Gaussian input, Z-matrix of N, CA and C with variables (Angstrom, degrees):
# hf/3-21g

backbone

0 1
 N
 C     1     B1
 C     2     B2     1     A1
 N     3     B3     2     A2     1     D1
 C     4     B4     3     A3     2     D2
 C     5     B5     4     A4     3     D3
 N     6     B6     5     A5     4     D4
 C     7     B7     6     A6     5     D5
 C     8     B8     7     A7     6     D6
 N     9     B9     8     A8     7     D7
 C    10    B10     9     A9     8     D8
 C    11    B11    10    A10     9     D9
 N    12    B12    11    A11    10    D10
 C    13    B13    12    A12    11    D11
 C    14    B14    13    A13    12    D12
 N    15    B15    14    A14    13    D13
 C    16    B16    15    A15    14    D14
 C    17    B17    16    A16    15    D15
 N    18    B18    17    A17    16    D16
 C    19    B19    18    A18    17    D17
 C    20    B20    19    A19    18    D18
 N    21    B21    20    A20    19    D19
 C    22    B22    21    A21    20    D20
 C    23    B23    22    A22    21    D21
 N    24    B24    23    A23    22    D22
 C    25    B25    24    A24    23    D23
 C    26    B26    25    A25    24    D24
 N    27    B27    26    A26    25    D25
 C    28    B28    27    A27    26    D26
 C    29    B29    28    A28    27    D27
 N    30    B30    29    A29    28    D28
 C    31    B31    30    A30    29    D29
 C    32    B32    31    A31    30    D30
 N    33    B33    32    A32    31    D31
 C    34    B34    33    A33    32    D32
 C    35    B35    34    A34    33    D33
 N    36    B36    35    A35    34    D34
 C    37    B37    36    A36    35    D35
 C    38    B38    37    A37    36    D36
 N    39    B39    38    A38    37    D37
 C    40    B40    39    A39    38    D38
 C    41    B41    40    A40    39    D39
 N    42    B42    41    A41    40    D40
 C    43    B43    42    A42    41    D41
 C    44    B44    43    A43    42    D42
 N    45    B45    44    A44    43    D43
 C    46    B46    45    A45    44    D44
 C    47    B47    46    A46    45    D45
 N    48    B48    47    A47    46    D46
 C    49    B49    48    A48    47    D47
 C    50    B50    49    A49    48    D48
 N    51    B51    50    A50    49    D49
 C    52    B52    51    A51    50    D50
 C    53    B53    52    A52    51    D51
 N    54    B54    53    A53    52    D52
 C    55    B55    54    A54    53    D53
 C    56    B56    55    A55    54    D54
 N    57    B57    56    A56    55    D55
 C    58    B58    57    A57    56    D56
 C    59    B59    58    A58    57    D57
 N    60    B60    59    A59    58    D58
 C    61    B61    60    A60    59    D59
 C    62    B62    61    A61    60    D60
 N    63    B63    62    A62    61    D61
 C    64    B64    63    A63    62    D62
 C    65    B65    64    A64    63    D63
 N    66    B66    65    A65    64    D64
 C    67    B67    66    A66    65    D65
 C    68    B68    67    A67    66    D66
 N    69    B69    68    A68    67    D67
 C    70    B70    69    A69    68    D68
 C    71    B71    70    A70    69    D69
 N    72    B72    71    A71    70    D70
 C    73    B73    72    A72    71    D71
 C    74    B74    73    A73    72    D72
 N    75    B75    74    A74    73    D73
 C    76    B76    75    A75    74    D74
 C    77    B77    76    A76    75    D75
 N    78    B78    77    A77    76    D76
 C    79    B79    78    A78    77    D77
 C    80    B80    79    A79    78    D78
 N    81    B81    80    A80    79    D79
 C    82    B82    81    A81    80    D80
 C    83    B83    82    A82    81    D81
 N    84    B84    83    A83    82    D82
 C    85    B85    84    A84    83    D83
 C    86    B86    85    A85    84    D84
 N    87    B87    86    A86    85    D85
 C    88    B88    87    A87    86    D86
 C    89    B89    88    A88    87    D87
 N    90    B90    89    A89    88    D88
 C    91    B91    90    A90    89    D89
 C    92    B92    91    A91    90    D90
 N    93    B93    92    A92    91    D91
 C    94    B94    93    A93    92    D92
 C    95    B95    94    A94    93    D93
 N    96    B96    95    A95    94    D94
 C    97    B97    96    A96    95    D95
 C    98    B98    97    A97    96    D96
 N    99    B99    98    A98    97    D97
 C   100   B100    99    A99    98    D98
 C   101   B101   100   A100    99    D99
 N   102   B102   101   A101   100   D100
 C   103   B103   102   A102   101   D101
 C   104   B104   103   A103   102   D102
 N   105   B105   104   A104   103   D103
 C   106   B106   105   A105   104   D104
 C   107   B107   106   A106   105   D105
 N   108   B108   107   A107   106   D106
 C   109   B109   108   A108   107   D107
 C   110   B110   109   A109   108   D108
 N   111   B111   110   A110   109   D109
 C   112   B112   111   A111   110   D110
 C   113   B113   112   A112   111   D111
 N   114   B114   113   A113   112   D112
 C   115   B115   114   A114   113   D113
 C   116   B116   115   A115   114   D114
 N   117   B117   116   A116   115   D115
 C   118   B118   117   A117   116   D116
 C   119   B119   118   A118   117   D117
 N   120   B120   119   A119   118   D118
 C   121   B121   120   A120   119   D119
 C   122   B122   121   A121   120   D120
 N   123   B123   122   A122   121   D121
 C   124   B124   123   A123   122   D122
 C   125   B125   124   A124   123   D123
 N   126   B126   125   A125   124   D124
 C   127   B127   126   A126   125   D125
 C   128   B128   127   A127   126   D126
 N   129   B129   128   A128   127   D127
 C   130   B130   129   A129   128   D128
 C   131   B131   130   A130   129   D129
 N   132   B132   131   A131   130   D130
 C   133   B133   132   A132   131   D131
 C   134   B134   133   A133   132   D132
 N   135   B135   134   A134   133   D133
 C   136   B136   135   A135   134   D134
 C   137   B137   136   A136   135   D135
 N   138   B138   137   A137   136   D136
 C   139   B139   138   A138   137   D137
 C   140   B140   139   A139   138   D138
 N   141   B141   140   A140   139   D139
 C   142   B142   141   A141   140   D140
 C   143   B143   142   A142   141   D141
 N   144   B144   143   A143   142   D142
 C   145   B145   144   A144   143   D143
 C   146   B146   145   A145   144   D144
 N   147   B147   146   A146   145   D145
 C   148   B148   147   A147   146   D146
 C   149   B149   148   A148   147   D147
 N   150   B150   149   A149   148   D148
 C   151   B151   150   A150   149   D149
 C   152   B152   151   A151   150   D150
 N   153   B153   152   A152   151   D151
 C   154   B154   153   A153   152   D152
 C   155   B155   154   A154   153   D153
 N   156   B156   155   A155   154   D154
 C   157   B157   156   A156   155   D155
 C   158   B158   157   A157   156   D156
 N   159   B159   158   A158   157   D157
 C   160   B160   159   A159   158   D158
 C   161   B161   160   A160   159   D159
 N   162   B162   161   A161   160   D160
 C   163   B163   162   A162   161   D161
 C   164   B164   163   A163   162   D162
 N   165   B165   164   A164   163   D163
 C   166   B166   165   A165   164   D164
 C   167   B167   166   A166   165   D165
 N   168   B168   167   A167   166   D166
 C   169   B169   168   A168   167   D167
 C   170   B170   169   A169   168   D168
 N   171   B171   170   A170   169   D169
 C   172   B172   171   A171   170   D170
 C   173   B173   172   A172   171   D171
 N   174   B174   173   A173   172   D172
 C   175   B175   174   A174   173   D173
 C   176   B176   175   A175   174   D174
 N   177   B177   176   A176   175   D175
 C   178   B178   177   A177   176   D176
 C   179   B179   178   A178   177   D177
 N   180   B180   179   A179   178   D178
 C   181   B181   180   A180   179   D179
 C   182   B182   181   A181   180   D180
 N   183   B183   182   A182   181   D181
 C   184   B184   183   A183   182   D182
 C   185   B185   184   A184   183   D183
 N   186   B186   185   A185   184   D184
 C   187   B187   186   A186   185   D185
 C   188   B188   187   A187   186   D186
 N   189   B189   188   A188   187   D187
 C   190   B190   189   A189   188   D188
 C   191   B191   190   A190   189   D189
 N   192   B192   191   A191   190   D190
 C   193   B193   192   A192   191   D191
 C   194   B194   193   A193   192   D192
 N   195   B195   194   A194   193   D193
 C   196   B196   195   A195   194   D194
 C   197   B197   196   A196   195   D195
 N   198   B198   197   A197   196   D196
 C   199   B199   198   A198   197   D197
 C   200   B200   199   A199   198   D198
 N   201   B201   200   A200   199   D199
 C   202   B202   201   A201   200   D200
 C   203   B203   202   A202   201   D201
 N   204   B204   203   A203   202   D202
 C   205   B205   204   A204   203   D203
 C   206   B206   205   A205   204   D204
 N   207   B207   206   A206   205   D205
 C   208   B208   207   A207   206   D206
 C   209   B209   208   A208   207   D207
 N   210   B210   209   A209   208   D208
 C   211   B211   210   A210   209   D209
 C   212   B212   211   A211   210   D210
 N   213   B213   212   A212   211   D211
 C   214   B214   213   A213   212   D212
 C   215   B215   214   A214   213   D213
 N   216   B216   215   A215   214   D214
 C   217   B217   216   A216   215   D215
 C   218   B218   217   A217   216   D216
 N   219   B219   218   A218   217   D217
 C   220   B220   219   A219   218   D218
 C   221   B221   220   A220   219   D219
 N   222   B222   221   A221   220   D220
 C   223   B223   222   A222   221   D221
 C   224   B224   223   A223   222   D222
 N   225   B225   224   A224   223   D223
 C   226   B226   225   A225   224   D224
 C   227   B227   226   A226   225   D225
 N   228   B228   227   A227   226   D226
 C   229   B229   228   A228   227   D227
 C   230   B230   229   A229   228   D228
 N   231   B231   230   A230   229   D229
 C   232   B232   231   A231   230   D230
 C   233   B233   232   A232   231   D231
 N   234   B234   233   A233   232   D232
 C   235   B235   234   A234   233   D233
 C   236   B236   235   A235   234   D234
 N   237   B237   236   A236   235   D235
 C   238   B238   237   A237   236   D236
 C   239   B239   238   A238   237   D237
 N   240   B240   239   A239   238   D238
 C   241   B241   240   A240   239   D239
 C   242   B242   241   A241   240   D240
 N   243   B243   242   A242   241   D241
 C   244   B244   243   A243   242   D242
 C   245   B245   244   A244   243   D243
 N   246   B246   245   A245   244   D244
 C   247   B247   246   A246   245   D245
 C   248   B248   247   A247   246   D246
 N   249   B249   248   A248   247   D247
 C   250   B250   249   A249   248   D248
 C   251   B251   250   A250   249   D249
 N   252   B252   251   A251   250   D250
 C   253   B253   252   A252   251   D251
 C   254   B254   253   A253   252   D252
 N   255   B255   254   A254   253   D253
 C   256   B256   255   A255   254   D254
 C   257   B257   256   A256   255   D255
 N   258   B258   257   A257   256   D256
 C   259   B259   258   A258   257   D257
 C   260   B260   259   A259   258   D258
 N   261   B261   260   A260   259   D259
 C   262   B262   261   A261   260   D260
 C   263   B263   262   A262   261   D261
 N   264   B264   263   A263   262   D262
 C   265   B265   264   A264   263   D263
 C   266   B266   265   A265   264   D264
 N   267   B267   266   A266   265   D265
 C   268   B268   267   A267   266   D266
 C   269   B269   268   A268   267   D267
 N   270   B270   269   A269   268   D268
 C   271   B271   270   A270   269   D269
 C   272   B272   271   A271   270   D270
 N   273   B273   272   A272   271   D271
 C   274   B274   273   A273   272   D272
 C   275   B275   274   A274   273   D273
 N   276   B276   275   A275   274   D274
 C   277   B277   276   A276   275   D275
 C   278   B278   277   A277   276   D276
 N   279   B279   278   A278   277   D277
 C   280   B280   279   A279   278   D278
 C   281   B281   280   A280   279   D279
 N   282   B282   281   A281   280   D280
 C   283   B283   282   A282   281   D281
 C   284   B284   283   A283   282   D282
 N   285   B285   284   A284   283   D283
 C   286   B286   285   A285   284   D284
 C   287   B287   286   A286   285   D285
 N   288   B288   287   A287   286   D286
 C   289   B289   288   A288   287   D287
 C   290   B290   289   A289   288   D288
 N   291   B291   290   A290   289   D289
 C   292   B292   291   A291   290   D290
 C   293   B293   292   A292   291   D291
 N   294   B294   293   A293   292   D292
 C   295   B295   294   A294   293   D293
 C   296   B296   295   A295   294   D294
 N   297   B297   296   A296   295   D295
 C   298   B298   297   A297   296   D296
 C   299   B299   298   A298   297   D297

   B1=1.4516
   B2=1.5231
   B3=1.2878
   B4=1.4581
   B5=1.5226
   B6=1.3170
   B7=1.4538
   B8=1.5017
   B9=1.3288
   B10=1.4530
   B11=1.5114
   B12=1.3177
   B13=1.4483
   B14=1.5214
   B15=1.3094
   B16=1.4582
   B17=1.5250
   B18=1.3129
   B19=1.4657
   B20=1.5223
   B21=1.3148
   B22=1.4577
   B23=1.5211
   B24=1.3252
   B25=1.4617
   B26=1.5258
   B27=1.3286
   B28=1.4572
   B29=1.5199
   B30=1.3296
   B31=1.4573
   B32=1.5268
   B33=1.3273
   B34=1.4671
   B35=1.5357
   B36=1.3516
   B37=1.4648
   B38=1.5234
   B39=1.3394
   B40=1.4693
   B41=1.5268
   B42=1.3334
   B43=1.4686
   B44=1.5316
   B45=1.3398
   B46=1.4661
   B47=1.5286
   B48=1.3437
   B49=1.4669
   B50=1.5261
   B51=1.3364
   B52=1.4618
   B53=1.5319
   B54=1.3203
   B55=1.4700
   B56=1.5273
   B57=1.3299
   B58=1.4652
   B59=1.5299
   B60=1.3267
   B61=1.4691
   B62=1.5186
   B63=1.3284
   B64=1.4664
   B65=1.5279
   B66=1.3303
   B67=1.4660
   B68=1.5242
   B69=1.3183
   B70=1.4674
   B71=1.5264
   B72=1.3269
   B73=1.4611
   B74=1.5290
   B75=1.3209
   B76=1.4688
   B77=1.5291
   B78=1.3222
   B79=1.4580
   B80=1.5265
   B81=1.3316
   B82=1.4603
   B83=1.5236
   B84=1.3250
   B85=1.4628
   B86=1.5278
   B87=1.3184
   B88=1.4521
   B89=1.5205
   B90=1.3328
   B91=1.4682
   B92=1.5247
   B93=1.3180
   B94=1.4641
   B95=1.5274
   B96=1.3303
   B97=1.4634
   B98=1.5295
   B99=1.3266
   B100=1.4707
   B101=1.5246
   B102=1.3185
   B103=1.4682
   B104=1.5290
   B105=1.3199
   B106=1.4668
   B107=1.5306
   B108=1.3397
   B109=1.4641
   B110=1.5272
   B111=1.3023
   B112=1.4647
   B113=1.5273
   B114=1.3182
   B115=1.4594
   B116=1.5252
   B117=1.3246
   B118=1.4711
   B119=1.5274
   B120=1.3266
   B121=1.4716
   B122=1.5289
   B123=1.3268
   B124=1.4711
   B125=1.5284
   B126=1.3296
   B127=1.4648
   B128=1.5360
   B129=1.3218
   B130=1.4726
   B131=1.5284
   B132=1.3232
   B133=1.4696
   B134=1.5291
   B135=1.3367
   B136=1.4759
   B137=1.5319
   B138=1.3332
   B139=1.4692
   B140=1.5175
   B141=1.3226
   B142=1.4708
   B143=1.5230
   B144=1.3205
   B145=1.4671
   B146=1.5329
   B147=1.3174
   B148=1.4607
   B149=1.5289
   B150=1.3275
   B151=1.4638
   B152=1.5303
   B153=1.3247
   B154=1.4657
   B155=1.5327
   B156=1.3013
   B157=1.4628
   B158=1.5210
   B159=1.3279
   B160=1.4616
   B161=1.5287
   B162=1.3090
   B163=1.4660
   B164=1.5185
   B165=1.3311
   B166=1.4571
   B167=1.5211
   B168=1.3053
   B169=1.4682
   B170=1.5205
   B171=1.3272
   B172=1.4594
   B173=1.5180
   B174=1.3073
   B175=1.4644
   B176=1.5198
   B177=1.3245
   B178=1.4641
   B179=1.5308
   B180=1.3198
   B181=1.4655
   B182=1.5220
   B183=1.3290
   B184=1.4616
   B185=1.5171
   B186=1.3072
   B187=1.4666
   B188=1.5244
   B189=1.3152
   B190=1.4655
   B191=1.5280
   B192=1.3095
   B193=1.4647
   B194=1.5237
   B195=1.3209
   B196=1.4578
   B197=1.5262
   B198=1.3298
   B199=1.4555
   B200=1.5204
   B201=1.3272
   B202=1.4556
   B203=1.5279
   B204=1.3485
   B205=1.4616
   B206=1.5229
   B207=1.3328
   B208=1.4750
   B209=1.5173
   B210=1.3131
   B211=1.4561
   B212=1.5114
   B213=1.3157
   B214=1.4737
   B215=1.5240
   B216=1.3172
   B217=1.4595
   B218=1.5309
   B219=1.3049
   B220=1.4624
   B221=1.5222
   B222=1.3232
   B223=1.4649
   B224=1.5233
   B225=1.3262
   B226=1.4689
   B227=1.5185
   B228=1.3272
   B229=1.4643
   B230=1.5243
   B231=1.3148
   B232=1.4638
   B233=1.5197
   B234=1.3212
   B235=1.4560
   B236=1.5211
   B237=1.3222
   B238=1.4610
   B239=1.5233
   B240=1.3214
   B241=1.4702
   B242=1.5344
   B243=1.3062
   B244=1.4675
   B245=1.5216
   B246=1.3356
   B247=1.4641
   B248=1.5208
   B249=1.3132
   B250=1.4607
   B251=1.5190
   B252=1.3105
   B253=1.4669
   B254=1.5210
   B255=1.3258
   B256=1.4543
   B257=1.5247
   B258=1.3335
   B259=1.4605
   B260=1.5232
   B261=1.3403
   B262=1.4627
   B263=1.5225
   B264=1.3157
   B265=1.4609
   B266=1.5270
   B267=1.3279
   B268=1.4577
   B269=1.5248
   B270=1.3201
   B271=1.4541
   B272=1.5255
   B273=1.3161
   B274=1.4610
   B275=1.5315
   B276=1.3299
   B277=1.4647
   B278=1.5274
   B279=1.3255
   B280=1.4673
   B281=1.5188
   B282=1.3098
   B283=1.4593
   B284=1.5260
   B285=1.3263
   B286=1.4630
   B287=1.5246
   B288=1.3282
   B289=1.4733
   B290=1.5288
   B291=1.3000
   B292=1.4696
   B293=1.5126
   B294=1.3292
   B295=1.4669
   B296=1.5184
   B297=1.3050
   B298=1.4522
   B299=1.5031
   A1=108.01
   A2=114.77
   A3=118.81
   A4=109.95
   A5=115.38
   A6=119.27
   A7=113.56
   A8=118.34
   A9=120.55
   A10=112.58
   A11=114.02
   A12=121.46
   A13=111.52
   A14=115.71
   A15=120.90
   A16=109.96
   A17=116.61
   A18=121.24
   A19=108.31
   A20=116.58
   A21=122.34
   A22=107.40
   A23=116.68
   A24=121.69
   A25=108.87
   A26=116.45
   A27=121.07
   A28=109.36
   A29=116.23
   A30=120.72
   A31=108.55
   A32=118.02
   A33=119.51
   A34=112.25
   A35=117.37
   A36=120.51
   A37=110.72
   A38=117.52
   A39=120.93
   A40=110.42
   A41=117.58
   A42=120.38
   A43=110.46
   A44=116.05
   A45=120.35
   A46=110.75
   A47=116.26
   A48=120.34
   A49=110.34
   A50=116.40
   A51=122.33
   A52=110.35
   A53=115.63
   A54=120.68
   A55=111.21
   A56=117.06
   A57=121.22
   A58=111.59
   A59=116.17
   A60=120.49
   A61=110.36
   A62=115.91
   A63=119.56
   A64=111.75
   A65=117.34
   A66=120.88
   A67=110.76
   A68=116.59
   A69=120.94
   A70=110.46
   A71=116.24
   A72=121.12
   A73=110.56
   A74=116.88
   A75=121.15
   A76=111.02
   A77=116.04
   A78=120.84
   A79=112.34
   A80=116.86
   A81=120.81
   A82=113.80
   A83=116.92
   A84=119.70
   A85=115.14
   A86=118.54
   A87=120.70
   A88=115.31
   A89=112.53
   A90=121.62
   A91=114.25
   A92=116.49
   A93=119.70
   A94=111.07
   A95=116.06
   A96=119.43
   A97=111.23
   A98=118.31
   A99=120.85
   A100=109.46
   A101=116.22
   A102=120.55
   A103=110.65
   A104=116.68
   A105=121.08
   A106=110.70
   A107=116.52
   A108=119.18
   A109=111.59
   A110=117.50
   A111=119.73
   A112=109.26
   A113=117.21
   A114=121.55
   A115=110.63
   A116=117.13
   A117=121.85
   A118=110.09
   A119=116.77
   A120=120.87
   A121=111.09
   A122=117.06
   A123=120.43
   A124=111.36
   A125=116.54
   A126=120.63
   A127=110.59
   A128=116.76
   A129=120.27
   A130=110.59
   A131=117.59
   A132=120.80
   A133=110.94
   A134=117.38
   A135=120.59
   A136=110.94
   A137=116.16
   A138=120.60
   A139=110.23
   A140=116.64
   A141=120.85
   A142=110.17
   A143=116.66
   A144=120.58
   A145=110.92
   A146=117.39
   A147=121.42
   A148=113.02
   A149=116.42
   A150=121.04
   A151=108.98
   A152=117.62
   A153=122.05
   A154=115.58
   A155=117.42
   A156=119.20
   A157=112.60
   A158=117.71
   A159=122.17
   A160=112.44
   A161=117.38
   A162=121.04
   A163=112.45
   A164=114.29
   A165=120.80
   A166=109.68
   A167=115.36
   A168=120.18
   A169=108.96
   A170=115.55
   A171=121.13
   A172=106.85
   A173=115.03
   A174=119.40
   A175=111.84
   A176=115.91
   A177=120.96
   A178=110.82
   A179=116.92
   A180=121.72
   A181=110.07
   A182=117.10
   A183=122.92
   A184=107.99
   A185=116.57
   A186=119.99
   A187=112.27
   A188=117.97
   A189=119.62
   A190=113.82
   A191=118.38
   A192=121.31
   A193=111.55
   A194=114.35
   A195=122.35
   A196=108.41
   A197=115.78
   A198=121.87
   A199=109.53
   A200=115.38
   A201=121.03
   A202=108.43
   A203=117.23
   A204=119.53
   A205=112.98
   A206=114.52
   A207=122.31
   A208=106.43
   A209=116.99
   A210=120.24
   A211=109.57
   A212=116.46
   A213=121.90
   A214=112.35
   A215=116.88
   A216=122.05
   A217=111.75
   A218=114.51
   A219=122.05
   A220=107.42
   A221=115.72
   A222=120.81
   A223=106.95
   A224=115.65
   A225=121.61
   A226=107.47
   A227=116.03
   A228=120.55
   A229=111.02
   A230=114.27
   A231=120.15
   A232=108.98
   A233=114.00
   A234=121.36
   A235=108.06
   A236=115.63
   A237=121.77
   A238=106.71
   A239=118.83
   A240=118.70
   A241=111.53
   A242=115.86
   A243=124.69
   A244=115.86
   A245=118.05
   A246=118.45
   A247=112.48
   A248=113.45
   A249=122.66
   A250=105.42
   A251=116.29
   A252=121.04
   A253=108.99
   A254=116.78
   A255=121.82
   A256=106.92
   A257=115.26
   A258=120.42
   A259=112.57
   A260=116.22
   A261=120.93
   A262=109.72
   A263=115.63
   A264=123.05
   A265=104.60
   A266=116.38
   A267=121.91
   A268=111.27
   A269=116.33
   A270=120.54
   A271=108.14
   A272=116.38
   A273=120.83
   A274=113.10
   A275=118.22
   A276=120.88
   A277=113.54
   A278=117.32
   A279=120.11
   A280=110.60
   A281=115.65
   A282=122.45
   A283=107.38
   A284=116.51
   A285=121.01
   A286=111.76
   A287=116.99
   A288=120.51
   A289=111.20
   A290=117.26
   A291=120.85
   A292=112.97
   A293=117.42
   A294=120.59
   A295=114.32
   A296=117.25
   A297=118.29
   A298=110.25
   D1=139.28
   D2=-179.80
   D3=-99.48
   D4=170.78
   D5=176.41
   D6=94.60
   D7=14.60
   D8=177.03
   D9=96.81
   D10=176.04
   D11=-177.73
   D12=-71.99
   D13=139.80
   D14=176.83
   D15=-81.64
   D16=153.67
   D17=173.44
   D18=-67.93
   D19=146.86
   D20=177.31
   D21=-112.84
   D22=119.62
   D23=-176.03
   D24=-122.54
   D25=125.26
   D26=175.85
   D27=-94.04
   D28=131.61
   D29=175.18
   D30=-65.91
   D31=163.19
   D32=175.45
   D33=-55.28
   D34=-38.10
   D35=178.39
   D36=-65.97
   D37=-41.05
   D38=179.24
   D39=-66.29
   D40=-38.29
   D41=175.99
   D42=-61.83
   D43=-43.01
   D44=177.22
   D45=-63.80
   D46=-42.90
   D47=177.94
   D48=-57.29
   D49=-47.63
   D50=-178.39
   D51=-58.64
   D52=-48.56
   D53=-179.86
   D54=-63.94
   D55=-42.18
   D56=179.48
   D57=-63.68
   D58=-40.73
   D59=178.36
   D60=-60.52
   D61=-46.98
   D62=-179.00
   D63=-66.64
   D64=-39.22
   D65=178.41
   D66=-64.04
   D67=-45.59
   D68=178.91
   D69=-61.62
   D70=-43.08
   D71=179.24
   D72=-61.95
   D73=-43.29
   D74=178.06
   D75=-60.07
   D76=-49.12
   D77=-177.46
   D78=-66.71
   D79=-32.50
   D80=-175.74
   D81=-89.77
   D82=-37.49
   D83=-170.79
   D84=-130.89
   D85=-4.14
   D86=173.56
   D87=95.27
   D88=174.29
   D89=-173.19
   D90=-61.67
   D91=-41.95
   D92=-178.58
   D93=-61.15
   D94=-41.36
   D95=-179.88
   D96=-69.52
   D97=-31.84
   D98=175.07
   D99=-59.42
   D100=-46.25
   D101=178.98
   D102=-59.88
   D103=-45.37
   D104=-179.03
   D105=-63.03
   D106=-47.66
   D107=-175.43
   D108=-72.75
   D109=-33.15
   D110=175.80
   D111=-62.58
   D112=-38.12
   D113=176.77
   D114=-62.09
   D115=-40.49
   D116=177.53
   D117=-60.94
   D118=-48.18
   D119=-179.37
   D120=-65.28
   D121=-44.82
   D122=179.46
   D123=-61.11
   D124=-41.81
   D125=-179.94
   D126=-63.78
   D127=-42.09
   D128=178.68
   D129=-63.65
   D130=-42.54
   D131=178.90
   D132=-64.12
   D133=-39.93
   D134=176.76
   D135=-64.72
   D136=-39.93
   D137=178.59
   D138=-60.95
   D139=-44.75
   D140=177.73
   D141=-62.32
   D142=-43.34
   D143=-178.54
   D144=-63.05
   D145=-38.20
   D146=-178.61
   D147=-80.19
   D148=-23.87
   D149=-178.61
   D150=-143.93
   D151=74.35
   D152=-170.95
   D153=-56.60
   D154=-28.08
   D155=-176.29
   D156=-87.29
   D157=9.32
   D158=-178.30
   D159=-67.45
   D160=-30.15
   D161=-176.90
   D162=-71.11
   D163=154.31
   D164=178.92
   D165=-93.60
   D166=144.72
   D167=176.18
   D168=-83.42
   D169=142.06
   D170=174.84
   D171=-127.45
   D172=110.12
   D173=-178.33
   D174=-58.95
   D175=-25.79
   D176=178.67
   D177=-60.16
   D178=-29.91
   D179=-178.02
   D180=-90.44
   D181=-65.55
   D182=175.57
   D183=-174.16
   D184=160.68
   D185=-177.74
   D186=-74.80
   D187=-19.30
   D188=-177.24
   D189=-99.24
   D190=-11.50
   D191=-179.14
   D192=-92.50
   D193=152.11
   D194=176.57
   D195=-123.73
   D196=157.86
   D197=-179.44
   D198=-125.48
   D199=138.22
   D200=179.10
   D201=-138.70
   D202=130.37
   D203=-177.83
   D204=-74.75
   D205=146.51
   D206=174.79
   D207=-144.28
   D208=96.88
   D209=-175.97
   D210=62.44
   D211=-125.47
   D212=179.08
   D213=-92.29
   D214=12.68
   D215=-177.32
   D216=-120.21
   D217=162.09
   D218=177.55
   D219=-121.28
   D220=126.16
   D221=176.16
   D222=-92.14
   D223=123.31
   D224=-179.55
   D225=-107.93
   D226=123.20
   D227=-173.51
   D228=-146.51
   D229=167.74
   D230=173.24
   D231=-138.89
   D232=153.81
   D233=-179.43
   D234=-99.61
   D235=127.21
   D236=176.27
   D237=-125.31
   D238=168.21
   D239=178.65
   D240=-54.34
   D241=124.53
   D242=175.74
   D243=68.98
   D244=8.69
   D245=-178.45
   D246=-157.69
   D247=160.96
   D248=170.02
   D249=-116.56
   D250=123.45
   D251=-179.47
   D252=-104.02
   D253=114.94
   D254=177.54
   D255=-87.19
   D256=117.44
   D257=-176.30
   D258=-85.57
   D259=-44.42
   D260=-178.16
   D261=-151.21
   D262=160.03
   D263=168.98
   D264=-129.07
   D265=103.26
   D266=-171.99
   D267=-112.53
   D268=148.58
   D269=174.45
   D270=-65.24
   D271=144.92
   D272=-175.45
   D273=-60.05
   D274=-22.22
   D275=179.93
   D276=-91.60
   D277=-3.79
   D278=-179.02
   D279=-72.58
   D280=150.26
   D281=175.41
   D282=-78.57
   D283=109.96
   D284=-177.16
   D285=-61.35
   D286=-38.87
   D287=-178.94
   D288=-59.14
   D289=-42.14
   D290=-177.82
   D291=-78.01
   D292=-27.93
   D293=-171.97
   D294=-106.66
   D295=2.33
   D296=-178.36
   D297=-115.07

C-alpha cells in the first residue's frame, strides 16, 4: 500500500488478549519471558503495519480478515481505509469459530 504507514488499532478484545497473554506468560515463565514474548508480539504487529497484505486469509474466519503468526499466537486483523484493525490475538490451538 502506498501513501505511508497505516494506523494500527487494537479492538478492545485484542487489547484484552494482549494483556492476558502477557499476564499468563508472567505467571507461567517469569519476567524475562514476558519481555521476550512481548517483543515477538510487537515485532509481528510492526510487520503487519509495514506490510498489511502479509497475512493469509482464512475463509473459516471471514473473507475480509487476515491472519499472521506471532510466536504461538495468531493475530487476526483487517485492512480498512487508513488503518489496520486488529480484531483478536488468539493462541494457535484455539477454536477460531468459537473465539472470533
